[in-house]
Every structure is written in structure tokens, then in C-alpha cells.
N, C-alpha and C positions, 0 to 999 in steps of 0.2 A: 827469580826476578819479580819485581813489583811494578805496579802501574799507578799513576795519578790520573784520575778522570773525574768528570762531572756527571752527576746523576740527579735529575729533578732539582737543579739549582744548588746542589750541595757538592762539596769537594770530598772525594773519597780516595783512599789508597789501599789497594788489596793485592794479593798474590795472583800472578798469572797462572792459570791452570791449563788453558789451551788457547792456541792462536790460530785464527783463520784469516781469510783474505780481508773481510770487512768487519769482522766481529772478534771479540775475545770472550773467553769464559774465565771469570775470576772467582777467587775464594776469599771470603772474609776471615777475620781472626776466629770467629765462632764456628767456621766450617761451612757456612752457607755459600752456595755457589750461585752465580747469576751470569747472564750474558749481557755484554755491553757493546755498543757500536764504537769502532775505532775513531769515528769523527769526534767523539767526546773525550778522547784520550789526549793528555798533554805530553806526557813523556813516560819512558820506562826507567827504572832505577834498581840498583842492587842493594843499596844500603842508604840510610839505616832502615830499620823495620818500619812498616806503615804508621804505627801508633806514635813512635818517636818522631817520624818525619812531620806529621801533622802538628804535634805539640811544639816542636822547635820552630817550625815555619810560622806558626801563629805568633810566637814570641818575637821573632825577628821582624815580621811584617809590621808589628806595632811600632817599630823604631824608625820606619821610613818617614821622611819628610815629603809629603805628597806634592807640595808646591815645587820642591826641587826635582822630584821625579818627573813632573810635567815639563819642567824646563829642559831636562836632559833627554826626554823621549824624542824619537824622530817625529817630524811634523806631519808625516803621512802615516798611513796604516802600517802597523809593524807586528812582528811576532814577539810574544812575551819571552820566549826561550832565547831568541837572537838578541833581544834587548838586554837580557840578563848578562850576556857575555860582555857587552859594552859597558854596562852599568858597574859591574863588579871589577872589571879590568882583568879578569882571569876566567878560566873555565869554571862556571859556577857549580857548586855542589847541588844535590837534589834538594837539600833544605833551602838553599839560596834561591833556586829557581821557583820553588813552591812559594816561598815568602814573597817574591816579587809578583807572582800571579795573584796571591791573596791581596797584596797592596793595590794592584791595578783593579782587581775585581771589586774591592771595597771602596773605590772612589769613582762612582759612575759619573759624577759631575765633571771630572777631569778626563776620564778615559771612557770612550764609548765602545762597548763590546761589539765585535763583528763575527764572533764564533770561531771555532777551531783554534783557540788560543791567540786570536788576532785582536788588536785594539787600535783605535784611532784617537789621538789626543783632541780634546775639545778646542775649537777656535777660541781665541781670547775673548771676543765679545759674548759668545755663548757661555763660556766659563764664568764670566763676570755676572751674567744674568742668573745662572744656576746657583752660584755662591750667594747671591743676594736673596734668592728664593729660599735657600737652605737656612740662611741667617734669620729670615723672616719666620720661617717655620719653627726654628729653635726658640725665638722670642715668644711666639704664640704658644708653644708647648710650655714654656716657663710661666706665661700668664695663666694658661689653663690650669696648670698644676697649683699655682698660687691661689686661684679662686677655689679649687677643689679643697685645698688644705684649710682655707678660711672657713668653708662650710662645714668641714669635718670638725673644726674647732668651735662651731656654733656661731659664726659670724656670717652675715649676708652681704656679699659684695654688691656695690651699687649697680653694676651692669646686670647682675642676676636679678636684683630687685626690680629693675626697669622692665624686664620681660616676664616677670612672675605670672602675669595673667595668661600668657600663651604657653607656659611650660606644661600645662595639663591638657589644654584643649587643642592647640595647633602648633606644636613646637617645630622649629627649624633645626633638624638634627645635624645640620652641617655647620652650625655656628659653634664658636669656642664656648659660649655661655652654656649651651645645651650639653656639650661634651663634658665640661667641668661639672655641671649639675649631675649628669648621669653617673660620672665617676664617683662623686660623693655619695649618691644613692647606693651604688654597688658596694662601696667601701663600708658604709654604715649598715648595710643590710636592712634598710627601711624602705617604705613605699615613697614615691615622689610626693604624695600628699602629706605624709607624716613629716618629711624633711622640711617642706615649705612652712608647715605650721610651727615646727620647732624653731625655724629661723625667723618667725614672725612676719613672713611674707604675706600671710593672710591673718586677718584680725580674729577669726574664729573658724571652727569647723563649718558653721552655718554658711559663712561667706564662701567657703570653698565648695560646699555642696551646691550652692546656688550658682556660682560661677561656672562650674562644670556643665550644668544644664543650660543656662541662659546663653553662654558663649557659643554653644553648639546649635541651639534651636532659634535663638533670637540674637544673632551677632550684631544686629543694627539697633537693638533695643525693642521694647514691647509696644511703643506708641504707634498708632496708625497715622498715615498722612491726613491732612485736613479733608473732611468729607462733608459736603452739603447736599442734602437730598432736594432735588429740584421741585418736587411736588409732594403733596400728601396723598398717599395711596388709598384706593378703595373708597373714596368719598361717595361714589355713586351706588354703593351696595346698600341693600335694605338692612334696617336695624332689627335684630331679633328681639321678639317680645319674650324675654326670659329673665330669670333672676339667677345670676351666676356669681360664684365665688371661686377664688384661687386659694390654694394652701401651699405654703413654701416655708423653708427655714428662715430664720430671722434676718440673715444678711442677704437673702436673694433679691436681686434687682432686675434680673431678666425673667419676667413672668411669662413663661411659655404656654401655660395651660390653665384653664378654668373649667368648672363643672356646673351644670344646672340639672334640675329634675322637676318634671311636671306630672301631675296626675292626669291620666287620660281615661280613667275608668276605675271600676272596683278592683283594687289591688293590681292596677295596671299603671305603668310608669314610662315616661319618655325621658331617658337619660341623655343629656347633652355633654359631649366632650368638645371643648372649644380650644383651638390651638392657634397661637400667633402666626401671622403669615408674612415673614420677611421675604418669602419667595416671590412676592409681588415686586419688590424692588431689587433683590439680589437674583438676577437672572443669569442663565448660563453664559459664561465667558465675558460678562461685563466687568467693569472695574471692581465692583463690590464682590462679585464672585471670585475674582482672582485673589482678593484679600482673604476671603473666607477659606478658599482652597489651600492657601499656604499654611493656615493654622489648623484647619480641619476639626478643631474642638476647642471649647473653652477650657483653660487650665485652672484648676482649683487647688490651692494649698492653704494651710492655716494662715489667716491674715491677709491673703492676697488672691486676687482673681485676674487672670489674663484672658480677656474675652476673645471669642472667635470673630465677632463682628464689631465694627466701629460703634461708639456710643450713640452717634446720631441715628443709626439704624435701630439700635436697641430701643432707644427712647420713642421712636415713632411706631414701633410694632409691639413693644411689651404691653401685656394686658394689665396696665395699671388701673387701679380702681377709679371709678368715676369718669373715665375717658372713653370715648367711642373709638374702638379699634377694629380693623378688619381681622377676621378670624375664619378659619376653615373648621366647620362644625360637623361632628358626627352625631346624629340623633338615632337612638336605638329604642324601639318600643318593646317593653318586656311585660309579659303577663306572669306575675309571680304565682297566681293561683294555679294556672296550668303549667307553670315552670317551662315557659317557652319564649323565645324571641319572636315577636310578631313581624317586625320589619325594621329596616335601617335605611337611612339616607344621608348623603353628604351635601353640605351647602357652603358656599362662599358668601359671607355676610359680615355685618358689623355687629359687635356686641359691646355692652357697657358692663364691666365687672363691678358688682355692687361693693365688694370689699376684698382686699388682699389679706387673707387670714394667715396667721403664723402658727405653725404646728406646735411649737414649744409651749404656746399659751393654751392650746386646745387639749393637748394630751392629758393633763391632769384632770380635766373636767369631763372629757368624753372617753370614759372607760368602758370596758366590756360590761361591768356590773351596771353602770348607769344606763347603757343601751338596752340591757336585758330587762330593766325595770321601766315600764311605760310611764310610771308616775314620776320618775326622777326628772329633775330640772337640768337640762343641758343647753348650752348656747346653740343657736342656729338649729334648733331641733327640727323645724319644718323642712330643713334642707338635709341635715345629717341623717335623721332616722330613715327616711326612704332610701337614701343612698346606701346606708348600711344594710338594709334589707336586700337591695339589688346586689350589693357586694357579696353577701353571703350566698345568694343564688349563683352568681357567676363563679365564685370560688368553688362551690360544690360541683358545678358542671365540669370545671377543669380537673377537679380531684377525681372524678369518675374516669377521665381520660388518663390521668397520671397513675391511677391505681393506688394512691397513698396520699395522705394529707401532707400539706407543706409544713415544714418545721422552721418557723422564723422567730424563735424565742430568744435568739442571741441578742445581747445588748450591743449597740453600736455607739460610737462616741463622736460628738462634734467638738471642734477645737475653737476656743475663743481666746484671742490674743489681746492683752492690754498693752499695746505698744506696736512698733513697726514690725513687719514680717521679716525684715533683714536684721533685726536687732536681737542678738541672743539673750539679752537681759529683759526682753519683754516677758511679762507674766502670762502664763498660759493656764487656762482652765479646760478641763475635760468634762463635757456635758453628756451624761449617759442618756440613751434613748432606746427603748425596746422596739425592735423592728416590727413586731406584730401588733402595735398599738392600733386601735380602730381607725383613727384618722389616716395613718400611714397606709393601712390596708385598703381603705376606700380609694385613696389617690392611686396606689399601685394597680388596683383592680381595674379602675377606669382607663388607665394608660394601656394596660394589657388588652382591654376591650377594643380601644381605638387601633392599636398596632396590629391586632389580629384582623379586625374588619377591613382596615385600609389595605393591609397586605393582600387580603382576599379580593378586594376591589381591583387591585392592579393585576392579580393573576387572572381574574375573570375576563378582563379586557386585553389580556396578553401584552400588558404594558410592563416593561422591566422595572424592577425596583431593587433596593438593597435590603436583604433579609438576614436575620440571625436565626440559625437553626441549631438544634441539638439532637443528634441521633447516636445511639451506642456510646453515650457519655462523651461525645466529641462535639464541641461547640465551634461553629464556624460561620463566616459571612459568605453570602452568595448573591447572585442576581436573579434567582428564581425561587419560588416558594417551596419550602420544605418544612416538615413538622418541627416543633420545638418541644421535645419530650418532657423536659423538666418543668416547663410552664404548663404544658397540656393543651396546646393550641395547634391547629393545622398549619399555620404560618405566622410569622412575627416580623413585621417590618418597622424598624425604628422610625417613628414619625412625629413624636410628641414633644421634641425639644429642638426645634429648628433654629432657635436663637443661640443654641449652645453646641450642637453637633452638626457637622456637614452632611452626614448621610441622611439625617432627618430633613435637612433642607432639600437635598436631591429628591428624596421620596416625596416631599411636599409638591415639588414641580410636577412629578408624575401623577400624584393623586389629584391635583387640580385639573390636569388634562383628562384624567379618567372620569372625574365627576362631571366635567363640562361636555366632553365629546363622546363618552360612552364607547361603542364598538369601534369608532374611528380614532380613538385616542392614540392607539399605537402609531398612527401616521403623523400625529402632530405633537406628541409628547417631546420634551427636550432630548430625551435619550430613547433611541430606537432599540428594538430587540437585537441582542448579540453585539452591541456597540462596544468596541474595545476600550473606549475611554471610561466606561462605567466599571469595567474590571480593574482599570488602573486606579480609580478612586477607592475601590474596595481594598486593594493592596496597600495603598498609601495611608488610608485611614487606619487600618489595623496596625500598621507599624507605628504611626504617630500616636495613636490612642494608647498603645502599649507603653511607649516612652513617657507620655503624660502621666499614666497611672504609676509607672515606676518612680517617677520624680515625686509625685504626690505621696507615695508610700515612704520614700526616703525622708521627705521633710516631716511627715507625720511621726515617723520613728524618732527623728531628731527631737521634736517637741515633746514626745513622751519622756525622753531622757532628761530634757530640761525640767519637765514637770516633776520627775522623781527627785531631782536635786533641789528644786525650789521648795517642794513640800517636805524635804528631808525624810523621804520614805526609805526605811531600812528593811522593811518586811513587806511582802506582797503575796496575797493569795492568788493561786493560779489553778487552771484546770488542764488535765492531760488531754491532748488531742490524740496522740499515739506515740508509743515508745517514749523517747525523751523529749518530744516536742510538746510544749505547753503554751497556753494562752493566759495572759494576765486577766484577772477578773475585773479590775478597776481601770484598765487602760487598754487601748487597741495595740497590743504588742504580743508578738509570737516569737518564741526563742527556744533553743535547746538547752537542757540542763543535763550535762553528762552524769552518768552514774545513778540515774533514777531507778534502774532495775525494771522489772516487768510490772507495769501498772496498767489497770484497765482504763479504757477510754472514759472520760468523764470524772475520773478520780480527782478530787480536790486536794490541794496541798498548800503548805505555807513555805515560802522561799525567803532566805536571807539575801538581800541585795548587797553584794560586796563592792562592786564598782561599775561604772558606766564608761563607755568609750564613744564620744560624740563623733569621732571620725569614722570608725568602723560601724557605728550605730548598733553596738552590742552591749549586753548587760552580762556581767559575771555574777552568777547566783549559785546558791547551793540549797539543797533540801533541808528545811528545818524540821518539818513534821508533816505527816499525813493528816488530813481533816476527814474524820469519819462521817459518812452520811447519817442523817437522823434515823433512828430505829422506828420501824412502823409500829412497834409496841407503844412508843411514846405518843404516837399520833394515830389512834384507832380509825379516824376517818379517812386515812390515806388509802 
């Protein structure tokens, strides 16, 4: 004997092996035995065999007219087996009973299952609604498939084009448009970005890269609400009697810092590091602070800057030349003869920067060779030469802590766009700059001096701040002072870019409190020791700063690829970083070149540029030749 039963929603027919009160043991055609509950059994039969039964029942079930079946069925709950006798007008065969069960089971809108082979016909009004829903779903499925097939064929349906902006950033995956789009992506085996570009939903890969970032971090746009500062801050402060200059890149409009130096004795100098003080107007939890805290940092990409602070704040506090501006100044007295720091002090004052200098103009004139020659004519010599002497002293002190000299010989590149930042046809220039050029070293060393001293001031008065530390090759941010091994200082608190970085702004509040109140500063500083909000700022800043850097790197890689194409560069010299990872010599671009073999770090080579992919931001290249380093025999002085 055989039995028809349901198992996990599937109909099965198998041979009865053993029968108990509430269960059966059955055996499949393959010999596998299993135990089933009698509640799941429809009926027993002797013929035909299970395989034939199921095949013939499926064929017969397909011939039923479900509407007629519903009209014939009892109006109340009924047994499928009993209904089969009435429907067929004779004692039904096993195939006929099974076919009827299949038909009832396959029409859930018409017949509601009640278990144990029982069904209840749907009331007319419920059936009408269910059939309408089924028809709607059928039409939607047809529409979805039509959209999918259109995209597969290279056509962009208008409803998909209308929501293209959201398909990558915040798609509603319950819509027909998304389901059609996703089906096309899966069928073609491409990324969603690639399909949208192929369908011309985006004008260029640049537009797509920018949308993906700005729709996530600036969904309402990058403009600030209208801001008017009610007063000019710091007018009551004394004006410092100094000659200060700032040094920045050509396009910098947020002048955070300036430097001064005064002779105070034989080979003794007072170095002044002067930092803009937006912290006077942007105070904890006020409207300006809320705006700054949302952005946490200024975003820089080629041809575009998205500031952390509104322009009204920047213009009032930027250390623009010729204007009296409030500044927090660190003065450090240094005796170069005795190689020691004599004293330091922090003041809140007003300064007038004599000139905003630009590094790209100074670098060709202020070289290492020119500085080593006291008779050479360099611009601003009265300011640069003593600062250079102090820089060398400070760098040597840090080198003693580090145990090795710093290696900053790598060339970095500035991007200059002739055109809009969102126009892929804008011409791009890559401007090389050596990182260890004297002017850059002076500025960097003075910022290290300030960040180290002010971090120490906070620690001395037990005022919490935000520090960057590095120990055991691990760099992290924290709210207490720890050494920074790679820089070679006992503590390092970012404090010198308050117009551009939120952590510097927070530290400025704390430094101002420490400078004014000394030992009682911990009681009046905006952030108290172990305050949870300060830890929250650290976490939020690290996450957002990382996202900002990732986007900057993305856009810079894009413009390198545009530069390669605009210049029609087909060969590029590169240097091995390790294994198959190389860095271009004439552009800020790192990539892998498969099949290089074992090459030493620093090995130079020439690559053939085969193709670029502006969406994936990759270059396909192959090794053309190795560039042999010059022989020392050809250069006896080496």
C-alpha cells in the first residue's frame, strides 16, 4: 500500500512500511525511510505506483476550471476527498482524488486551507478582492519584466531615470523600479554603477562619484544658512608688537596660522606661533557650534572646498594680511647657543599679519643651498633665516627622541583645475612639490611646536583635550596626553587649524581656559575631565575625517586618470613600494602591476599604460623595462 501526504509544504507519495496509532513509517523509491504524522496524510492507495500517481495527477489538475470548481464546491468547510466523489460523480480513483487536491491547493484565492485535507471556499467579496490583487500583481510583474528587458537591451525607461539619483544612495527596495533595476544588474553581471553609466543615467563617472558622496553626507546641499555675526570679537585685546607672516598654498583662503620671530639676545630668539581664534564666536552648543559639529572638518578636493565654518565666520577670524585679528599666540624663547628652550607663554591678543605669503612662490627661491650660504639673497631673509635656524634645532631635538632622521623626500602633488570641479572636461595640472623644502619644513616644525606645547599646557592643568598619539606603530586619538613616537614629542594636540578642523576648535576652547585660569581651568573649561561628550566628538571626528579623506583620494585618483588621458600619456615611470605595488613618479597614484616578480623596494621601472577605468579608478599597465640606478663609478662623488 502507498500513502499520499504533505511534508514541509510539498506533496509526496511513498510506500507504507509500518503503521502506528498516530504515525506512519514510509519508504521512498530510493529506499530512504522516514516517519510522518497521520495528520498530514490525505489517503492510502494501492495503485498506481507513487511516481505515476504524481505525474498523472499534475496533468489532470491542469485541466480543472477553477471558477467552475469554486461554484460547485460546498459553501461551507469541506473535505477534498468527499468533494471528489460529488465532483466526479463516481468513486474517484487515486489519480482523480490527488488531482483535485492539487487543484484546490493551487488556488488559495478560491479555497482557504484549513488543514487535514479540509478547505473552505472564499466568500464572493473576498474572492473578488483577491483576484483583483492577483491581476494587479500580474500586471506589475509584466511591467517590471518589461523595464528589466529594456535595460538589458540598453534602454533607460523613464521611471528608472526619474529615480536614478536614489538607486545608489538610498534605494527603496520594495518598488518595482528597484526590482527591475536589480534584476537587470544580476542578469548582466555588472555593478549598479556600471549599468547606470551604460544607460546614460549619469553624465560621467565623476558625476557618479560625487553623487555617491554628497547625497550621503550633504543630502540638503553644501550651503550654510544665512549667518550674521552680531559683533566683532576681541576688539578689546592688546595688539602685539610683532612682524608676522603666514605661508599657505595658492588657493588657501582660511588663514589659520602665522609666524613671527624676534631677537632677544645673542643667538636667542622668541618664536611666535599665532593661531586664528574662531573659538571666541563659535562656543560650545551655540548655533555656530552646531553647524561646525555637523561637518567636523573642511573638505578639500581638486577645484572645490566645502568649509567647516560659514564664510562670515572665516572672514572675521582668518588672519588676512593688513587686518587686525584676534589670535591665540604661543611665544617660545629659545637659546640656540645653549640648545635649550628658556620659557614659553600663551597670550590672547590681536595681531596684524604683514603679508600672506604663498609657498609655491617661495620654494624656488628659498632652497637648502641658499639658506646654507649666508651671502645668498633670499626674500624675507630677516624672517626666514632665524626661523630656519630654530627649525633645525627643534628638528634635531625631536630626532634625538625618535632615534632616526625623518625621511620627507617624497614629492607630493597639488591639483590645479582649469574649469569646474564637477566638469570632467576641465583641464587638470599636477604641480609637484618636495615635502622637505625649507619653507614647508619651517611651517611644519612650528605647528609641531605649538601642538606639543599646548598639549602639555592642557595636561599640566588637568584640562582634557583631544590628542593624537602613536605608540607601537599604532596611531589613535584620545582625550589624554600620550607620546607620539613618529613625531618624537611627549604629546600632540591638534590646535593649529581651528578654521578647518573641529578638534582644533575644541582644543582652542580648552587652551584659552588653561591660559586664562591656570590651575582652576579644569573647573571652568567647556569640557570637564572624563566628560562623555568629548569621547563622542573623538569617535565622530575619526569616522567623518576618514570619510572625507577617502572621498578626497577618490576624486584625486579620478583626476589623475583624466590627466593621463588629457596628456595622452602612454608610458609612465614608477617606483616599487613592495612586491607588485608601485607608485607613479609623476603623479600621486598607487597601483598594483601583476606579474612584476620579485623586485626590491625603490626599484624604478617603466610601465606601458594600456587603459584607464574612470569608474573603478584603476589603470591597466604592464612592465616595459626596468630602469637601472646610476652606477657609483659614473659618479665618484656619490
